[in-house]
N, C-alpha and C positions, 0 to 999 in steps of 0.2 A: 790642349790634353780634353782641358771640360768639354769645350764640343765638340769633338772625338765620342766622348763617352755619349753624353747626350747623344746623339743621332746612334750611336751604335743601341741606347736603350728605347732608342723608336721602335728604332727596326724591330725589336727582340720582342716589345709587345704585339705586334702586326701582326708578326710569326705564330703567336701565342692564340691571339683571337684567329687568326683564318682556321688554322686549329683545332680550336673549339667547332666553328661555326664547321665547320667539315664531319667530324665527331660526332654533331648531331643530325645532318643530311642523311650521313650513314644507319642510321641506329632509327631511322622511319622509312627507312627505303624498305625495307622486306622484312618480314616475318612466318619465323614455323610457330605449328602448333599442332599439339597433340589431343588425338580425340579418345577417348575411354570411356566406359559404357553409360548408357543413356536413358534413362524411367523416366517414368512422369503417364500422366493421361495424354489424350487422343494430339493433343497438342503437347505436349511434352511427352512423345511415346515409346514406351517401356518397346528395348527393344531383347529380341530373346535372349542375341548373344555378342557380347562386343566389341568395337569394332577400331581398330585402331588409326588412323589418316591424317599422313601427312601436311596440310595445306600449305603452299607456298604462297606468298604473295610479292611481288611486285610491282612500286610505285614508279611514275615518272610522268613528267611533264608532258601535257599534249601539246603535240605539229598545232593540231589543229589553226584554222583563219578565224572557224567561229567563234567569239569568244561568250560566257556560260549567259550575258546578259542580252545575246542576240534571239536564245530561246526562251519560251515560252509557255515554263514546263507543264502551267494548268490547261494550255491550248493542248500541246503535245498530252496529256495523260490519256484525251479524247480519243482520242485513235494507237495509244500505245499498243494496243495487243493484235492489230489487223494481221504483223505478222507472222499470228502464231495461231490467229482463227482459223484458216481449213486445214489444223490437225484435230479437230474435236469438234466442230460445229457440222450439222447434218443438216437440221431445219430452221428455220427460218421464221421468226411474225413480224409482219409488216401493221400497219394500217389497214394495208389492201387484203392480208390476208397471209395464208402460211405458202411457203415452199421447201422443197425438199429434193436430190436427185431422184429420176428413174432413167434402170437401163431404153435402149432407143436401139434401132439398129440390126434385131436378133444377135445370134451367136458366132453371127458370120460376124459384121462389121457394129459390136457390139460399144455402146459411146453411151452417156448421161446427160442429160437434158435437166435441167427445172422441171417438177411440179406446179405448180399455182392452181393454190385453191381459197378461192377469192371468199369474200364475209359475207359476202350478196347466193352464198349457194353455188353456185357456177365453178369448176375445176377446167384445166387443159393440162398435155403439154406439152412448152411452149421451145420450139426445136430450135424456133430462133434462141435457142441460150446452149444449143450444141457445141460442144468444142470449149467453156469458159468458165473457167474459177471464181467465182464469189471471191473478193478480195475484203470487200464490210463492207456492214447493213444497218441503216440506225429505221429507225420506226416509219418510216417514209420508203426508201429505197432500196434495193440492191444494188452492189458497183459491183461490174466483174469485167475479168477479162479476159482475151481471147488467146486459147494457148496451144493452138496446131494449123495449122494450115498456114495463107499468104495472109493471114490481117493478125499472123501471134505479137503479143504485147498491146491491140488497138485493147479501148477503153469504152465498158457500155453503164448506162445507171438502168436499172430494171422498176419501173414503176406499172403495179399491175402485173398484167398483162404486155406489157409497150418498154421495148427494148430499145434507146436511143444514143447514140451514139456522141460520144463524149472527146474532151482535151485532154480534161486532166480533173483527176481524182479529188475528193473536197481535200484529204488531207497528202496531197504535195508537199505542200511545203513543207508545211509541218514535216513531213516525215526527210526532205531534200536537210534539213536543217538538223534534222539528227542527226543525218548519214557525215555529217557533215566531217563530226568531232569524233568517228568510228571506224576502225581500219576496211581495208576494200573488200577482205572478206567475213566480212561479217555476215551472219544468217540472218537469225531470227533478235530482238530485243523488245523489254518490254519497260518502263517507267514505273521507281520506284522512290521516294524515300528523297528527293530531288537530284536523282542516279540513275543512266541509261544503263542497262545488263543487258549485257549479247553475250552469244558465243557464237561459231562458226561453222562455213561449213568445208572445210578442210582439215580442221584439227580438233581433238580435244581439248574442254578448260571454258569456261565459260566469266568474263573481263565488266566492269561497270566503268562508266566515266562520268565524274560529279560535275552536273552543272556550276555548281558555287564555285569551285576550286579548282577546277582547270585541269584535275588530274587524272589518271588512267589506273585502274589497280585490277591486274590478272591473275587469274587461281587458274592451278594448273587440272581440275577439272569442271566437273559439271555443265548443266543445258540450262538453256530458256527452255522452265516453264507454265506452269500455272503461278501464282503468287495468292496465296491464301493464309489471312493472319498473322503477316511479317517475316512466313517463310515458302521458296521458291520449290515447288516439286516437278519433280522430274523423273523421266523414264532415260533410259540409257540402250542405245542395242546390242554393245560388247553385254551386257546383264541385263538381259533382257526377262529375267523372270523376278528385277527388281523396281518398285516405289521408294525414291529414293528424296530427300531435302534436303536446300542448304540454304540454312539460318542468317537471315539479310540482316542481320545486328551485331552477331558473333562470329560469323562469316562459319561456324561449321557444319560438316556434311552427319545423315545419319540415316537409315535405311530403314525403310517407314513398314514397309510390306514385303513379306515374299515369300513368291508361290513358287510350289517346285521345279528344284529345276530344271525336269519335262515337260512345262507350261512356262507360253511367256504372257507377261500382263500386259494385257494388250491397252486397257484404256483407264483410267480416271479422272475420277470429279467428287464437288462437296455439294453436299447435302443439310443444309443448317449442320450439326456437328456432326456428321458425321461424313468420313473416306469409301465413297464406291469403287470400287477396281472390279473393273473382271480378270479372268485368270482362263485363257481362250474360249469354255463355252462355259461359265459361270464367272456368274456375281454376286462380288460381299458386300457387307457393308463393315463397315468397321469402326466405336467406338470408342467412349471412358467407359463403357461394359465390354468391350468382345469384339467375336471376329464371330458376322454368323453369314454362310449361306440363304440368300434370301433369290435368286432368280437360277434354272437353268435350263440355256437354250435349244439341247439335249432334249429335257422331258419336254418341255412346251411342244419341240420336231416330234417327238417319239422316233427320234434317228439320231446318230450321231455326224459328226462333221461340222460343227456351227461352229461359228467363233464372233462376241460379243466385242466388235470390233471400235466401237464405241461409244461414249457414256455421256450426255448434255441432259446439264439440270437447266433447268430455265424458268421462274417464278416455281418456285416449293415442287416442279413436277417433275418426272424424272422420262428421257429417251435415250432405247436401244437403239443400235445402228448392229444389225444382227445378216453378215455373212455367210456365204457358204460358198468357194471357190470362185470362180471371177463374175462368175455370169449371175450368183441372188445376190439379193439384197431387201431384207425383213425391214422397216420400221413400225416400231411403235412403243407406244406410253403405258409407263407400268406405276403403281407407287409405292414405296419403301417398304412394306411387306411381300413388293414382288408379284401381288398379282397384278395382271394384262385389265388397265384399263380402255385401249386401244388397239389395233395393228393399223397404226394408219396406211400404209404400202407393206405389198410382197409381191417380188418378184415373181414374176412364171416359170416352172422348171418344165420347160421341153424334151 
């Protein structure tokens, strides 16, 4: 009888222990958070109306065959923005000079190639770069891929005005290491705080893979954008008039800027302590002191129908890519007051 009691007590303790562990795991598996009115300065931005959002996160163990130890975050971080590069870069500065896309072929066969202005003062259209996309660039070279024709997917390195066929990009091995830990339907990714944040090309939401714990956390909204001061800033085609951000410390969402519902918020960038964003033809600056219109493409061209499609800030310089329809592009540099410093390129209107 005593022996039976001891066995029974032992089994009961095991059952209690298992139950406690199971509760701990379930408790950490998902969270719900309600967002209320947000106020503060530019990096704790005051929002005109309160927003309430339910955010659900589900944690799961990654089934990846690559362990966290095999990923060198310092090395990955150097190339982490390549998947987001083409969304806002349109002028590239290297030790050889600067490059930017120009239209060639005329209205019947319009396409873009890179225009090269060397530091020696020469300039030329690099027709060999037609049908190419810039994947990455550094102080020395641009790395391109062919995106149309029989050689689609071919890789190239551009040094000065010389296009060199290459087998691999310098970041291929790093990118492969990253994607080993991500789903097949991953679209873009960025590295921050030992985590690989990524979104999807076939559904909403953002996720991160923790390189230290090998865990994946999913959120039901958000997109990859630009990381600045601990926030992921992004725009989303379903809410085209809003600039939103995702707090990477507490995983809350906020609306930062909102244009008129009949206008699209086309582009955004950061200049010192300000956010620059374009709403159709107009460029705004938002900072701790308020929000101001600093440039109007319609006023500059003395006509309507222009859009500020891209903004790029480089070494405290501001570059705009302005378009009208499918066959017109103007690249210019302005200062923070909206004054024109240089019209770098303007397509001819036929």
